[in-house]
N, C-alpha and C positions, 0 to 999 in steps of 0.2 A: 487351490486358486491363489494367486499372489495378490498382495495389496494393490498392485498396479492395475490388474485386471478388474478388481472390484471397484476401484476408484474410477476407472474409465467407464464402467457400466453406470455408476452413479452420475457421472458427468453427462452421459448420453440421456439418461432419464431426466436429469435436471433441465436440460435444454429444451425438452418437450413440454415443460410446465409453463403455464402463464403466470408470471409473477408481477405484482403491482409495486411500483416505486412510491413509497410514502414520504421519502425525503424530498424537501423542496429547498432549492437555493434561489430565493427570490431576487437576490442581487444580480446573479449572473443569468438567471432565467432558465434553469434546468431542473429536472427531477433526478433522483438517484436512489439506489437501494439502501435502505437502512438494514441493520443486522437482523431485526425482527421480520423483515420481508422475506428472507430466505432461510434463516437458521432452522425454523421448525421443519421445513421441507427437507433440509439436509439431514437433520437428526433422524427423521423417519427413514430416509434413504440409507443412511449409515446403519441403522438398526436392521433394516431388511437385508443389507449386503454383508453384515458382520464386520462393520468398521466402527472405529471410535476415534473421534477427533479430540486431541488434548492440546490446549493452548497454554503456553508459558511465556514469562517475560523476564528479561534481565535488564540492567540499566541501559544496555546498548542494542538488544536484539529481542524481537518478538518471534515466537516459533509456534507453528501448528504442526503437530505430529499426528499423522493419520495411521492408525494401527489396525491390522487385520487381527481381530480378536480370536480367530481360530488357529493361526499358525505363528502369530507374533511378529510377522514381517511389518515393516513400517516405512513411511516416506515422510520427509520433513519439508516444510515450506517456511522460509524465514523472511524477515523484513527488519531493516534498521529502525530502532525506536526514534520517534519524533518527540515533539514537545507541544504543549498547549499553554496558552496564557489567556484563559477566558476571564473577562472582566467580572468582578464581583464574586469570584469563586475561590474557595480554599484550595490549597495545594493538592490535597487528596482528590478533590473534584477534577482538577486538571489532569491528574494521573489517570483517573477513571475515564475521562474523555479520550485520552490518548489510547488507553487499552481497548476501549470500545472500537475506535477507528481501526486499530491494528487488527483486532479480531475480524472486523468486516473485510479489510483488505486481504488478510490471509485466506479466508474462506472464498472470497471472490477469485483469488488466484488458484487455490486448490481445485475448485469446482469449475473453473473456466467460465465464470459468470460474466456475460458481456454487458458492459456499461458504456456510456458515452465516453469520448475522449475528455478526461477531466481538464486538460489544458485548453481545449478549444473554446469553451465558453469564456475563459479568462483572457486568452491571448487573441481570440477572434479567429474565425475561419480565414483561409488565405485571402479571400476577396475583401475581407474587412481589416486587413493588416494595417492600413493607414489611419484607422480611427484613433482618436485621442484616448489615452489610457485614463480610466476612471479612478478617482481616489478610493481608498479603502478596498482595493481589489482583493478578491479572495483567491488563495493559491492552495494547491494540493501539496503541502510541504512534505508529506510522507513519500509521495511519488518522486518529488525532486531529490530527496535524500537517497531514495532507492536507486535512482539513475546514477548518482555519484558512486554509491557502494558497489554497484554491479558493473561499472565501466571496465571494459576489457583491455583498453589501451590508454596510454597517457593522453593521446589526442582526444579520445572520447571522454576521458575524465575531465580534461580542461573544459570541453564544451558543456558537460553536465554541470560542472562547478560554476562556470560563467552564467549559465541559465538560472541556477539557484540563487547566486549572488545578485543577479539583476532583479529577480523577483523579490528578494529580501529588501533590496534598496528601494524598489518601487513601493513596497508596503511599509517602508520605514521600520523594518523589524530587525533590530540589531542582534537580538538573541538568535534568530534563525541564521543570520549571516555568520555568526560564530559557530553554529551547529554545522553549517555547510563547510566551513573551513576545517573543522575537526574531521568531518567525514572524508573530505578531500585528502587531508594529510594522512589519514589512516589508509585509504585506498592507494595512495601514491606509494606508501611504504610497502604495502602488500605487492603491488605491481613491480616495484624495484626488486623485492626479494625473489619474486618469480623469475624475473629477468636474469638475476645473478645465478639462480639455480639451474637455468636452462643451459 
């Protein structure tokens, strides 16, 4: 049995479970899954299916490698690394916060765990599009960076970059604006190389 079949079985069993969201975003008014809400269930499912999840980080990429412990086949899920600037925290605490978020997003992706649209509480549902933007708005920086990193065309890349830059400006976050610019330049270079090779 391949890693893909086992992972799909784990996904189907996972979606039948009733999981509680313990994370609360009181500012935007929604609940979300924290890592501890679903990781114990995933570990039990992986043990039962003969799978093992291994998370690793580089300066630019977070990776979840799901391995079939019986035949060694594996599938990887990746996400561009983000950054955190939590007030009153040491640098290592900011690194830990980013890694925790990345682990959560990687497992949510791998197991197809369905959450709310993270942008909707921030940008407002379509019928609320005209409401005045609130100060100190919270944004899903990792998702915005991922949109830039996975853009398939230059037009999509421009739209993703513009969305990220607008969010960074609205939040007055110059560091994220720089991160978006670096991610855009990297993806632009990749797309250009693909175009030349074609």
